[in-house]
N, C-alpha and C positions, 0 to 999 in steps of 0.2 A: 504493500500500499504506500509506504514511504517512497519506494523507488518510482512508482507510477506518478505520485504527486510531484516529485522532483523532475521527472521526465516531462510532464505537462507544463510545469513552470518554465523549464528551459526552452520549450518550443517557442515562447514569445521572445523574439529577438528585436522586435520593433513595435512601435505604437502608431496607430493611425489617428491623426489630429483632425477631427471632424470640422472644427472651427466654424467657418462661415459658408460651408458647402451648401447650406439651404438657401443661400442668396442667388445661386445660379450665375447668370451672366453679370449680375451686379458686382461680383467679386472683382472684376477688372476695374470698375469705377472706384470701389473701395480701396483697391491696391494703390491707385494714383493719389487718392485723398490721404491715405495713411503714409505713403511715401513722402508727400509734400510736408505733412506734419512732422514726420521723422527727421527729414533734412533740416527743417526749420528748428527743431529741437536741438539737433547737433550744433547748428550754427549759433543758436542763442546761448547754449551752455559754453561753447568755445569762446564766444564774445565776452561773457561774464568772467570766465577764467583769465582771458587775456587782459581785460581791463584791470582786474584786481592785481594781476601780476605786474603790470606796467605802471599803474597809478600809485604813487607814494602815499597819497592821501587815504588810500584804502588799505594800507598795510597795518591793520589792527585786527584783534581777535575776531570781531564780528564778521569781517569780510574773509578772514582766513577760513572760518567755518563754512561760509557760503561757497568759497572756492572748492573746499573738500566735498561739500554737498553736490555741487554742479558736476564735479568729476565722478562722484559715485552715481549720480543720476544718469550720466552718459554711459557708464559701464552697465548700469541696470537695463537701459534700453537696448544695448548691444546684445544682451543675453536673450532677449525675447523678440524684438521687432524684426531683425533681418530674416529670421527663420519664418516668422509669421508672413512677411511679405513674399518670401519664396513659395510658401505653401498656397498663397492666394492665386498664384499663377500655375500651380502644379495640379496635374490630374490625379496624382497619388501623393497626397500630403502626409508623409510619414516622418518619424523620428526614431532613431535607434534607441535601444534600451539604455545604453551608456550615455547617449546624447541627452535623453530625457532626464536621467539622474543628474548629469552635469548642469543642465538648464535649471532644474529645480534647485540645485545647490546654490548656483550663482544668484538666481532670483531671490530666494529666501534670505541668503546672506546679505545681499545688497539692500533689500527692502528693510530688514531688521536694522542694519547699520544706519540707513536713512532715518528711521524712527528715533534711534538713539541720538543721531546728530542734530535733529530738530529739537529734541529735548535739551541737548547741550547748548544750542543757540538760545533757548529760553533762559537757561542759567546765566549765559553771558549777558543777556539784556537785564536780568535781575541785578547782577553785580554792577553793571554800568550805571544803572539808574538809582539803585538803592544804596550803593556804596561807591560812589564815583572817585572819592579821594584815594581809595586803595585798589582801584580797578586794575591798574597795570601790575600791581604786586600779586593780586589774587589770580587774575587770568594772565599769567605770564606766558612766554613762548613755550617753555617746558610743559606748563600745565595744559596748554592747547594741544600739544602733541600727545600728551598722555590721554587726554579726553578722546581725541580722534582714534588713537590706537586701541583704547579700551572699547570704544563703540564698535570698531571693526572686529575686534577679537570676539566680543560677546555676540555680535550679529552672526558671524560665520560659525561660532560654536553652536549656537541654536540651530543653524542650518544643517550642521552635521547630525544633530539629534533628529531633526525632522526627516532628513534623508534616510537615516537608518530606520525610522518608524515606517516611512512610506514604502521603501523598497525591500523591506524584510517581509512584506506581505506576498504570499504566493499568488502570482497572476496566471491562473489556469483557466480563465474563462475568456471574456472578450478582451481584445487589445485596442478597442476604439475609445479614444479619449474625447469626451464631449466638450472640447475646449480648443482654443487656438494655440495654446502652449501647455507645458507640463506643470500645471498648478497642483496644489496639495490635494484638495478634495476630489477633483475629477479623476486623479490618478488612483488615490487610495480606494475609491469606490469600485474599482475594477478587481479588487481582491476577492478571492473566493473563500475567505475565512471571516470570522467575526472580527471586525476592526473597531469596535466600540471603545475598547481601552486605549488603543492608539489615538483615536480621534479625541478622546478626553484629554490625553497628554498634550496633543497639539493645541487643543482649545486653551488649556492652562498656559501653554507657552505664548499663545496669542494675547492672552490677558497680560502676561509679563511684558510683552513687546509693545502693546498698544495702550492698554489702560494705565499701567504704572507710569510711563513717561507723560501721558496726557494729564494725569492727576498732578504730577510734579510741575508741569507747565502751568496748570490752573492755579496751583498754590503760588507759584512765582509771580503770576500776573495779579494776584490779589495784592501782594506787596508792591508790585510795580505801580499799579493804579493808585494805591494809597500814597506812594511816594510822589507820583506825578501831580496829584491833587494838592500837595503841599507846596509845590513850586509857585512862587508869587507871580512870576512873569508869564503872561499869556503866550508870548513867543517861545519861552522855554518849555511850557507845557505842550505846545503844538509840536515842537521839535522832538520832544521825548515820545509823544504818541506816534509820530511819523516813523520813528526807528522801530517801533513795535508792530505797526500796522502790517508791514510786509510779512513779518514772521507769523503773526496771527492768521493771516490769509492762507499761508502755506500750511499751517497747523490744521486748519479747518478742512482744507481740500484733501491733504494727505491722510490724516487720521479718519476723516469721515468715510472715504471710499474703502479704506482697508478694514475699518470696523464693521462696515456693512457686510463684507464678505466673510471675515474670519471670526467675528464674535457672535456666532449664532450656530445652532445645531445643523449638522449636515442634512438632516431630514427636510430643512427648509431650502435646500439648494435648488435653484431654478436656473437651468442652463442658459436660456435666452437672455434673461434679465442679468444674470451674473457675467455673461460674456460682454454685455454692454458696459457694465461697471468696470470690468477688467480692462477694457479698452481705455477707459478714463484714467485708471491708475498706472497703466503701463505705457500709454502713448501721450495722453493729454496732460496729465499732471507734471511729467518731466519737462514739458514745454511751458506750463504756467509758472513754475518756480522761477526761472530766470526772467520771464516777462514781468512777474509781480515785483521782483526785486529791482528791475530796471525802471519800470514805469512809476512805481510808488516811492522810490528812494531818490531824493535829490542828489545825495552825494555820488551815487552811482551814475546818474544822468550827467552830472557835471564832469565826472572823471571820464565818462565815455566820450563826451564832446571834446575834451582836451586830448585824449588819445587819438581820436579820429583826425582832429586838426593837426596834431603833431606828425602823424604818419601818412595821412592822405594828401596833405598840402605842405610839403617841405618848403622851407624858405629858400628863395633864389638868391644867389650871391650877386 
C-alpha cells in the first residue's frame, strides 16, 4: 500500500495551471494589459530605487527602507508575473513540480518579508515623529541593516515551513491547479490526504505575518497621531501627516488584499473571486507602492525632478 501511494505520488511531475483559461480569446487582451502593467511596475520601482540612490536628500532610514521594499517588490513580481504571461499565450500552461515549489518558496518568502518591512517602516515613522531628537541614534545605519536582514530571514524561514507543509502532502489525484500561479491553498487542496492540521498551521503563520505587524503598526500610529496633534505649527502638523500618508496607503492596500485571502478558512475559497484579488496583490499592488510614494511625497517628487534635470539636461560648456 505504501509502495502504491509513493508510486502514485511520483507520477505527478508537473502541474497544470488553469489560470484564466475560461476567458478564451480574451487571454490575448489580458496578456497585453498585464504586460503593460508589469513593465510599468518594473520601470516605476527602478525609478524609485535610482532616485533614492542618487539623491543625497533621500539618504535617510525612511527612504532606505523604501529602497529595499521596491527591490523586494521587483523580485516578488519576477517570481510570478513572467510565468503567468507565458501561460496566457500557451496552449499547455504547465509548471514542473520543482518549479512550483520554487515559485511558492520565493512568493511566500518575499511576501512575508514585505509585510515585515512595511511594519519596520511604521516603526521608523514612530521614532521620527515621537522621538525626533534621538532618531539618528535609534534608527542608525547598523540598526537599519539589522531590521532588513531580520525581516528577510524571518520571511524566508516561514516560507521554508510553508513549503514543507504544502509539498509533504501526497499528490495522487488531480494535478490541475485552479490558479495562475502556485499559491498555498490551491496547491494544498490537491492533496489526497487530510490536510486540516497543515492548513491550521498555515493559518496561524498567516496571523503571525499579517495581524501581528498590523497591530504593531496600529499601536505606532496611535502614538504618532497623538504626537502630531501636539505640534503647535499647522505647517509642522501637515508635514508630519504627509510623511505618514504614503505609508498608511501602502499598509491598507497590502494588508487588506493579503488578509482577505489568507485569514479565512479554506472552505470559503472561491477560485474566480480569489484569482481577481490575487491579480491585485501580485500585479497591481507592486505598481501602486512606488506610485503612492512618488505622487504623495513631496521630497521624492523634488528629488526626482532634480535627478531628471541633472541627467537628462546636462549643462553645456
